[in-house]
C-alpha positions as CSV (number, residue, x, y, z in Angstrom):
1,X,8.7,14.0,5.2
2,X,9.9,14.0,8.8
3,X,11.5,11.0,10.6
4,X,8.5,10.5,12.8
5,X,6.1,10.0,10.0
6,X,8.6,7.8,8.1
7,X,9.0,5.5,11.2
8,X,5.2,5.4,11.6
9,X,4.8,4.3,8.0
10,X,7.4,1.6,8.2
11,X,5.6,0.2,11.2
12,X,2.3,0.2,9.2
13,X,4.0,-1.5,6.3
14,X,5.3,-4.2,8.6
15,X,1.8,-4.8,10.1
16,X,0.4,-5.3,6.6
17,X,3.3,-7.4,5.5
18,X,2.9,-9.8,8.4
19,X,-0.9,-10.3,7.6
20,X,-1.1,-10.7,3.8
21,X,-4.5,-11.2,2.3
22,X,-5.5,-12.4,-1.2
23,X,-7.7,-10.4,-3.6
24,X,-11.1,-9.4,-2.3
25,X,-10.1,-10.8,1.1
26,X,-8.3,-7.7,2.4
27,X,-10.4,-7.3,5.5
28,X,-7.5,-6.7,7.9
29,X,-5.7,-4.4,5.5
30,X,-8.9,-2.4,4.8
31,X,-9.5,-2.0,8.5
32,X,-6.0,-0.7,9.1
33,X,-6.4,1.8,6.2
34,X,-9.7,3.1,7.7
35,X,-8.1,3.3,11.1
36,X,-5.3,5.5,9.8
37,X,-7.7,7.7,7.8
38,X,-9.8,8.1,11.0
39,X,-6.7,9.2,12.9
40,X,-6.0,11.8,10.1
41,X,-9.6,13.0,10.1
42,X,-10.0,12.2,6.4
43,X,-13.4,11.3,5.0
44,X,-13.8,8.0,3.1
45,X,-16.3,5.5,1.7
46,X,-15.6,1.8,2.2
47,X,-16.7,-1.7,1.1
48,X,-16.1,-0.6,-2.5
49,X,-15.7,-3.7,-4.7
50,X,-15.9,-5.6,-1.4
51,X,-12.9,-4.5,0.6
52,X,-11.9,-1.3,-1.2
53,X,-11.7,2.2,0.4
54,X,-11.8,5.5,-1.3
55,X,-10.8,8.6,0.6
56,X,-11.3,12.2,-0.6
57,X,-9.6,15.4,0.3
58,X,-11.3,18.6,-1.0
59,X,-10.1,22.2,-0.7
60,X,-12.0,25.0,-2.4
61,X,-13.0,24.3,-6.0
62,X,-11.1,22.8,-8.9
63,X,-10.5,19.6,-10.8
64,X,-10.3,16.1,-9.4
65,X,-7.4,13.7,-9.6
66,X,-6.8,10.2,-8.2
67,X,-3.8,8.4,-6.7
68,X,-4.0,4.7,-6.2
69,X,-2.6,1.8,-4.2
70,X,-3.4,-1.9,-4.4
71,X,-3.7,-4.0,-1.3
72,X,-3.7,-7.7,-2.1
73,X,-1.0,-10.3,-1.6
74,X,0.0,-13.5,-3.5
75,X,-0.7,-17.2,-2.8
76,X,2.9,-18.2,-2.1
77,X,5.1,-19.1,0.9
78,X,7.5,-16.4,2.1
79,X,11.1,-17.4,2.4
80,X,12.7,-14.0,3.4
81,X,13.5,-14.8,7.0
82,X,12.4,-11.2,7.9
83,X,11.4,-10.6,11.6
84,X,8.0,-9.3,10.2
85,X,7.6,-12.0,7.6
86,X,4.2,-13.3,6.8
87,X,2.4,-15.1,9.6
88,X,-0.1,-16.6,7.2
89,X,0.8,-19.9,5.7
90,X,0.9,-19.8,1.9
91,X,0.4,-16.1,1.5
92,X,3.0,-13.3,1.0
93,X,3.4,-9.7,-0.1
94,X,5.9,-10.6,-2.8
95,X,4.7,-7.9,-5.1
96,X,5.1,-4.9,-2.8
97,X,1.4,-4.0,-2.4
98,X,2.0,-3.6,1.3
99,X,4.4,-0.8,0.4
100,X,2.0,0.8,-2.0
101,X,-0.8,0.9,0.6
102,X,1.6,2.4,3.1
103,X,2.7,5.0,0.7
104,X,-0.8,6.1,0.0
105,X,-1.5,6.4,3.7
106,X,1.7,8.5,3.9
107,X,0.4,10.6,1.0
108,X,-2.8,11.2,2.8
109,X,-0.9,12.4,5.9
110,X,1.1,14.8,3.8
111,X,-1.9,16.1,1.8
112,X,-3.7,16.7,5.1
113,X,-1.1,19.4,5.7
114,X,-0.9,20.8,2.2
115,X,-2.8,23.7,0.5
116,X,-4.4,23.0,-2.8
117,X,-7.5,23.7,-4.8
118,X,-9.6,20.8,-6.0
119,X,-10.3,17.2,-4.9
120,X,-7.8,14.4,-4.5
121,X,-9.2,10.8,-4.4
122,X,-7.1,8.1,-2.7
123,X,-8.0,4.7,-4.1
124,X,-7.2,1.8,-1.8
125,X,-8.0,-0.9,-4.3
126,X,-8.5,-4.7,-3.7
127,X,-7.5,-7.6,-6.0
128,X,-5.0,-6.3,-8.5
129,X,-3.3,-9.6,-9.0
130,X,-6.3,-11.2,-10.7
131,X,-10.0,-11.7,-10.3
132,X,-9.8,-13.5,-7.0
133,X,-13.1,-14.8,-6.0
134,X,-15.1,-12.3,-8.2
135,X,-17.9,-14.2,-9.9
136,X,-17.5,-12.2,-13.0
137,X,-13.7,-12.5,-13.0
138,X,-13.1,-8.8,-12.7
139,X,-10.2,-7.2,-10.9
140,X,-10.5,-4.4,-8.3
141,X,-9.6,-1.6,-10.7
142,X,-12.2,-2.7,-13.2
143,X,-14.8,-2.8,-10.4
144,X,-13.8,0.8,-9.3
145,X,-14.1,2.1,-12.8
146,X,-17.4,0.4,-13.7
147,X,-18.9,1.6,-10.4
148,X,-18.3,5.2,-11.6
149,X,-15.6,6.2,-9.1
150,X,-13.4,7.8,-11.8
151,X,-16.2,9.6,-13.7
152,X,-15.3,12.9,-12.1
153,X,-11.5,12.4,-12.3
154,X,-9.3,14.3,-14.7
155,X,-6.1,12.3,-14.3
156,X,-4.8,9.4,-12.3
157,X,-1.3,8.6,-10.9
158,X,0.1,5.3,-9.6
159,X,3.4,3.6,-8.9
160,X,4.8,0.2,-8.3
161,X,8.0,-0.8,-6.4
162,X,10.8,-2.2,-8.5
163,X,13.4,-4.3,-6.5
164,X,15.8,-4.2,-9.5
165,X,16.0,-0.4,-9.4
166,X,18.0,1.4,-6.7
167,X,16.2,3.5,-4.1
168,X,16.1,7.1,-5.3
169,X,15.4,6.3,-8.9
170,X,12.1,6.1,-10.7
171,X,11.4,4.9,-14.2
172,X,8.6,5.1,-16.8
173,X,7.6,4.4,-20.4
174,X,5.3,6.6,-22.5
175,X,2.4,5.0,-24.4
176,X,1.9,1.3,-23.9
177,X,4.0,0.8,-20.7
178,X,2.8,-2.5,-19.3
179,X,1.4,-5.4,-21.3
180,X,-2.0,-6.7,-22.3
181,X,-2.1,-9.8,-20.2
182,X,-4.2,-13.0,-20.4
183,X,-4.2,-16.2,-18.5
184,X,-5.7,-19.3,-20.2
185,X,-6.3,-23.0,-19.9
186,X,-6.6,-25.5,-22.8
187,X,-8.3,-28.7,-21.8
188,X,-7.6,-31.6,-24.2
189,X,-10.3,-34.3,-24.0
190,X,-9.4,-37.6,-25.6
191,X,-10.3,-41.2,-24.9
192,X,-8.7,-43.7,-22.5
193,X,-7.4,-47.1,-23.6
194,X,-4.8,-49.7,-22.6
195,X,-1.5,-48.1,-23.5
196,X,0.1,-51.5,-24.4
197,X,-2.6,-53.9,-25.5
198,X,-4.9,-51.5,-27.4
199,X,-3.6,-48.0,-27.9
200,X,-5.4,-47.7,-31.2
201,X,-8.7,-47.6,-29.3
202,X,-7.7,-44.4,-27.5
203,X,-7.4,-40.8,-28.4
204,X,-4.1,-39.8,-26.7
205,X,-4.5,-36.4,-24.9
206,X,-0.8,-36.3,-24.1
207,X,0.3,-36.6,-27.7
208,X,-2.3,-34.0,-28.8
209,X,-1.2,-31.7,-26.0
210,X,2.4,-31.9,-27.1
211,X,1.4,-31.2,-30.7
212,X,-0.5,-28.2,-29.5
213,X,2.4,-26.8,-27.5
214,X,4.8,-27.2,-30.4
215,X,2.5,-25.8,-33.0
216,X,1.6,-22.8,-30.8
217,X,5.2,-21.6,-30.9
218,X,4.7,-20.4,-34.5
219,X,2.0,-18.0,-33.5
220,X,4.6,-15.6,-32.3
221,X,7.5,-16.5,-34.6
222,X,5.5,-16.6,-37.9
223,X,2.2,-14.8,-37.4
224,X,3.3,-11.8,-35.3
225,X,5.0,-8.8,-37.0
226,X,8.7,-8.9,-36.0
227,X,8.6,-5.3,-34.7
228,X,5.8,-6.0,-32.4
229,X,6.4,-7.4,-28.9
230,X,4.4,-10.5,-27.9
231,X,4.9,-13.6,-25.7
232,X,3.0,-16.9,-25.5
233,X,4.1,-19.2,-22.7
234,X,2.7,-22.6,-21.6
235,X,3.6,-22.7,-17.9
236,X,1.7,-25.7,-16.5
237,X,0.6,-29.1,-17.7
238,X,-1.3,-31.8,-15.9
239,X,-2.8,-35.1,-17.2
240,X,-2.7,-38.9,-17.2
241,X,-3.5,-41.5,-14.6
242,X,-1.1,-44.4,-14.9
243,X,1.8,-45.6,-17.1
244,X,-0.3,-48.2,-18.8
245,X,-3.3,-46.0,-19.6
246,X,-3.7,-43.7,-22.6
247,X,-4.5,-40.3,-21.1
248,X,-8.1,-39.1,-21.8
249,X,-7.5,-35.6,-20.4
250,X,-4.6,-33.1,-20.3
251,X,-5.0,-29.5,-19.0
252,X,-2.5,-26.9,-20.2
253,X,-2.2,-23.5,-18.6
254,X,-0.3,-20.4,-19.7
255,X,-0.1,-16.7,-20.4
256,X,-0.3,-14.3,-23.3
257,X,1.4,-10.9,-23.4
258,X,1.6,-8.1,-25.9
259,X,1.9,-4.3,-25.9
260,X,-0.4,-3.7,-28.9
261,X,-4.0,-4.7,-28.2
262,X,-4.7,-5.8,-31.8
263,X,-1.7,-8.1,-31.7
264,X,-2.8,-9.5,-28.4
265,X,-6.3,-10.3,-29.7
266,X,-4.8,-11.9,-32.8
267,X,-2.6,-14.2,-30.7
268,X,-5.7,-15.2,-28.7
269,X,-7.7,-15.8,-31.8
270,X,-5.0,-18.0,-33.5
271,X,-4.5,-20.0,-30.3
272,X,-8.2,-20.7,-30.1
273,X,-8.4,-21.7,-33.8
274,X,-5.3,-23.9,-33.4
275,X,-7.0,-25.8,-30.6
276,X,-10.2,-26.2,-32.7
277,X,-8.1,-27.5,-35.7
278,X,-6.1,-30.0,-33.7
279,X,-9.2,-31.2,-32.0
280,X,-10.9,-31.8,-35.4
281,X,-7.8,-33.6,-36.8
282,X,-7.5,-35.9,-33.8
283,X,-11.2,-36.5,-33.1
284,X,-10.7,-34.9,-29.7
285,X,-12.2,-31.9,-28.0
286,X,-10.0,-29.0,-27.0
287,X,-11.6,-26.4,-24.8
288,X,-9.9,-22.9,-24.7
289,X,-10.7,-20.7,-21.7
290,X,-9.2,-17.2,-21.4
291,X,-10.2,-16.9,-17.8
292,X,-8.5,-13.6,-17.1
293,X,-7.6,-10.8,-19.5
294,X,-6.6,-7.1,-19.1
295,X,-5.4,-4.6,-21.7
296,X,-2.1,-2.7,-21.5
297,X,-1.4,0.3,-19.3
298,X,-1.3,3.5,-21.4
299,X,1.0,6.3,-20.0
300,X,0.1,9.8,-21.1
301,X,2.9,12.1,-22.1
302,X,0.9,15.2,-21.2
303,X,0.3,13.9,-17.6
304,X,4.0,13.0,-17.4
305,X,5.0,16.5,-18.5
306,X,2.8,18.0,-15.8
307,X,4.7,16.0,-13.2
308,X,8.2,17.3,-14.0
309,X,8.3,19.5,-10.8
310,X,7.5,16.5,-8.6
311,X,9.9,14.1,-10.4
312,X,12.8,16.6,-10.4
313,X,12.2,17.8,-6.9
314,X,12.0,14.4,-5.3
315,X,14.3,12.3,-7.4
316,X,16.3,14.7,-9.5
317,X,16.2,14.9,-13.3
318,X,19.0,12.4,-13.7
319,X,17.1,9.8,-11.6
320,X,13.8,9.9,-13.6
321,X,14.6,7.3,-16.3
322,X,12.7,6.6,-19.4
323,X,12.9,2.9,-20.2
324,X,11.4,0.4,-22.6
325,X,7.9,-1.1,-21.7
326,X,7.7,-4.1,-19.4
327,X,5.7,-7.2,-20.2
328,X,4.1,-7.4,-16.8
329,X,0.4,-7.0,-16.4
330,X,-1.2,-4.3,-14.1
331,X,-4.9,-3.6,-13.7
332,X,-4.1,0.1,-13.4
333,X,-4.8,-0.2,-17.2
334,X,-8.5,0.4,-16.4
335,X,-7.7,3.8,-14.9
336,X,-5.3,4.6,-17.7
337,X,-8.0,3.8,-20.3
338,X,-10.6,5.8,-18.5
339,X,-8.6,9.0,-17.8
340,X,-5.2,10.4,-18.8
341,X,-2.7,8.6,-16.5
342,X,0.9,7.9,-15.5
343,X,2.2,4.8,-13.9
344,X,5.8,4.7,-12.6
345,X,8.2,2.1,-11.3
346,X,9.8,3.2,-8.0
347,X,13.3,2.0,-7.0
348,X,13.1,-0.4,-4.0
349,X,16.3,-2.4,-4.3
350,X,17.6,-4.0,-1.1
351,X,21.3,-4.9,-0.9
352,X,20.4,-8.0,1.2
353,X,18.2,-9.4,-1.6
354,X,20.3,-9.5,-4.7
355,X,18.8,-10.8,-7.9
356,X,15.3,-11.5,-6.5
357,X,12.4,-9.8,-8.4
358,X,8.7,-9.4,-7.9
359,X,6.7,-12.6,-7.1
360,X,9.8,-14.4,-5.7
361,X,9.5,-16.0,-2.2
362,X,12.8,-14.4,-1.2
363,X,12.3,-10.9,-2.5
364,X,13.0,-8.1,0.0
365,X,12.0,-4.5,-0.6
366,X,14.0,-1.6,0.8
367,X,11.7,0.4,3.1
368,X,13.6,3.6,2.4
369,X,11.5,3.9,-0.7
370,X,8.4,4.6,1.4
371,X,9.0,8.3,2.1
372,X,9.9,8.9,-1.6
373,X,6.8,7.1,-2.9
374,X,4.5,8.8,-0.4
375,X,6.0,12.2,-1.2
376,X,5.7,11.7,-5.0
377,X,2.1,10.6,-4.8
378,X,1.2,13.6,-2.6
379,X,3.2,16.3,-4.5
380,X,2.3,14.7,-7.9
381,X,-1.4,14.9,-7.1
382,X,-1.2,18.6,-6.2
383,X,0.8,19.3,-9.3
384,X,-1.8,17.5,-11.4
385,X,-4.5,19.6,-9.9
386,X,-2.6,22.8,-10.8
387,X,-1.9,21.4,-14.3
388,X,-5.6,20.7,-15.0
389,X,-7.0,24.0,-13.7
């Protein structure tokens, strides 16, 4: 990639970073993507799953592969102090999706100048971070797959920036690479009473909630096989109205993670049954709501093997690192369960942002990863076309 294109991509990234948009709200980002595709003379369809854009490049005949970028930001206040920091209060590109979108635009520019046989789809996807405003609580990738946009695809390739990994390195895991992920609420409904004069007339939602949190810890420690990886975390609690009133409602919120889908579903089932049992014992009602749930990302070793030329050519064999799976969620899982796929973590460590990881208000990503990511997506897509002929 030449310096002129690199500089252009950095400018695009900074435009996106300064105007972050949440899931299914990516109007500005989508417009910028379409503007760049128009300049490149690349055909696309838009308004996919709301704000999504799918571009296609076809030369001759052959298989079809897909490369993907997500576009949404997070509902958090940026604290980086960057000159191009978010101009939108309470919204930030703290997960690097601005970089992903930019890299896919860069890949489009490179592919426009590359000879290949087949079709390459470029998926500019909304709402990876969760269901956003979707009435059916579906993420962007799930919407893309259910709408049939991968029905003619033989393989998919994606990546995610990693601020803990130096620029010039790329990592991966084979098999379940990223976790099954669920977000849940548990609403404990009791009965209010005077906390001093007549506590016996109440059903204390605070006490029941504390019992629930404590009892739930054994789901992992005593009901999950020790060789399986799983996490159950309560991360939020809200309830009570006054120091002299027995709380009639407490709402708990948390997340469930596991690599094995069966283990993940078992944890969910046990947590639901635990709530039912505690509710029965305490004459309370406990309402369990798994309001967002995605399976794990499955990385395919055959697809990875077909990408050795790209990995070695761009990063060098010593810089393509196989690592253990990561218990982060990623809706690329829907692509990986539709077609053989690979999802990589791309080094984006910035020396001015030590110790800050994804979803932190002070995380800074090294923009020198952009030409590497764009080149890998472009070269990898062509290599997959050749491998699936």
